[in-house]
C-alpha positions as CSV (number, residue, x, y, z in Angstrom):
1,M,-17.7,18.3,12.9
2,K,-18.9,15.7,15.3
3,K,-20.6,13.8,12.5
4,A,-17.5,13.7,10.4
5,L,-15.5,12.5,13.4
6,A,-18.0,9.7,14.1
7,L,-18.0,8.7,10.4
8,S,-14.2,8.6,10.3
9,S,-14.1,6.5,13.5
10,V,-16.6,4.0,12.0
11,A,-14.5,3.8,8.8
12,L,-11.4,3.2,10.8
13,A,-13.0,0.5,12.9
14,A,-14.2,-1.2,9.6
15,L,-10.6,-1.1,8.3
16,A,-9.1,-2.4,11.6
17,A,-11.6,-5.3,12.1
18,P,-9.7,-7.8,9.8
19,L,-6.4,-6.9,11.5
20,I,-7.9,-7.6,15.0
21,S,-9.4,-10.9,14.0
22,S,-6.2,-12.2,12.4
23,A,-4.0,-11.1,15.2
24,A,-4.9,-14.2,17.3
25,T,-3.4,-16.5,14.7
26,I,0.2,-15.2,14.8
27,S,2.5,-17.9,16.3
28,N,6.0,-17.3,15.1
29,I,8.3,-14.7,13.7
30,S,7.6,-15.7,10.1
31,D,3.9,-15.2,10.7
32,V,4.6,-11.8,12.1
33,G,6.5,-10.8,9.0
34,S,3.8,-12.1,6.8
35,F,1.2,-10.3,8.8
36,I,3.1,-7.0,8.5
37,I,3.7,-7.4,4.8
38,N,0.0,-8.4,4.1
39,T,-1.2,-5.5,6.2
40,I,0.9,-3.0,4.2
41,N,-0.1,-4.5,0.9
42,G,-3.8,-5.1,1.8
43,V,-4.7,-2.0,3.8
44,L,-2.1,0.7,3.9
45,V,-1.1,0.9,0.2
46,P,-4.7,1.1,-1.1
47,V,-5.6,3.8,1.4
48,L,-2.6,5.9,0.5
49,F,-3.2,5.4,-3.2
50,A,-6.8,6.6,-2.7
51,V,-5.6,9.7,-0.8
52,A,-3.0,10.5,-3.6
53,F,-5.7,10.0,-6.2
54,I,-8.2,12.3,-4.4
55,V,-5.5,15.0,-4.0
56,F,-4.7,14.8,-7.7
57,I,-8.4,14.9,-8.7
58,W,-9.1,17.8,-6.3
59,G,-6.1,19.7,-7.9
60,A,-7.5,19.1,-11.4
61,F,-10.9,20.3,-10.2
62,D,-9.3,23.5,-8.8
63,V,-7.3,24.1,-12.0
64,F,-10.0,23.4,-14.6
65,I,-13.3,24.2,-12.8
66,L,-12.7,26.6,-9.9
67,G,-9.7,28.4,-11.3
68,A,-11.3,29.5,-14.6
69,N,-11.0,33.1,-13.6
70,S,-8.4,33.1,-10.8
71,E,-4.7,32.5,-11.2
72,E,-4.2,32.0,-7.5
73,V,-6.7,29.1,-7.5
74,K,-5.0,27.7,-10.6
75,D,-1.6,27.7,-8.9
76,K,-3.1,26.0,-5.8
77,G,-4.6,23.4,-8.0
78,K,-1.4,22.8,-9.9
79,N,0.4,22.3,-6.6
80,L,-2.2,19.8,-5.4
81,M,-1.8,17.9,-8.7
82,L,2.0,17.9,-8.3
83,W,1.8,16.6,-4.8
84,G,-0.7,13.9,-5.9
85,L,1.7,12.8,-8.6
86,I,4.6,12.8,-6.1
87,G,2.4,10.7,-3.8
88,F,1.8,8.2,-6.6
89,F,5.5,7.9,-7.4
90,V,6.5,7.4,-3.7
91,M,3.8,4.8,-3.2
92,V,4.7,2.8,-6.3
93,S,8.4,2.9,-5.2
94,V,7.7,1.8,-1.7
95,W,5.2,-0.8,-2.8
96,G,7.8,-2.2,-5.2
97,L,10.4,-2.3,-2.5
98,V,8.0,-4.1,-0.1
99,N,7.2,-6.7,-2.8
100,I,11.0,-7.2,-3.5
101,L,11.5,-7.8,0.2
102,T,8.6,-10.2,0.3
103,G,10.0,-12.2,-2.6
104,T,13.5,-12.2,-1.3
105,V,12.9,-13.1,2.3
106,S,9.9,-15.5,1.5
107,F,7.8,-14.8,4.5
108,G,5.5,-17.6,5.2
109,N,7.3,-20.1,2.9
110,S,8.9,-22.8,5.0
111,A,8.8,-25.4,2.3
112,G,12.0,-24.3,0.6
113,P,12.6,-23.8,-3.1
114,A,9.6,-24.6,-5.4
115,Q,11.6,-27.1,-7.5
116,G,13.4,-28.8,-4.7
117,T,17.1,-28.9,-4.1
118,P,19.2,-27.7,-7.0
119,T,21.4,-30.3,-8.8
120,T,24.4,-30.0,-11.1
121,G,22.8,-32.1,-13.8
122,V,25.5,-34.9,-13.5
123,Q,24.0,-38.2,-12.3
124,I,26.6,-40.1,-10.2
125,G,26.0,-43.8,-9.3
126,Q,23.3,-44.6,-11.7
């Protein structure tokens, strides 16, 4: 148990190291928003996808390997597979909403529209 705790704390420290090093460069509210969105997209989402995938694979292992002779184990595996799929669905939905928010609010983009100021197409005075 102590070994597992030590390994998990080392893994957590490895995941948190980039966050700590980039925390010193935050200077305004736009940078804070970009930092939060990038942390969600770069760290949190992949970890949660991995957890959902592991739960799904473990459920499949329970159903097809361990549950060959036991209906109780098969039911437990089916429930794990269902929760893994629900996790995938929720994560894809939340990740999509975060990306919509990022594209709508344009965190970190202080230059304005990419094509410049919109015009009507009518040239006056030329």
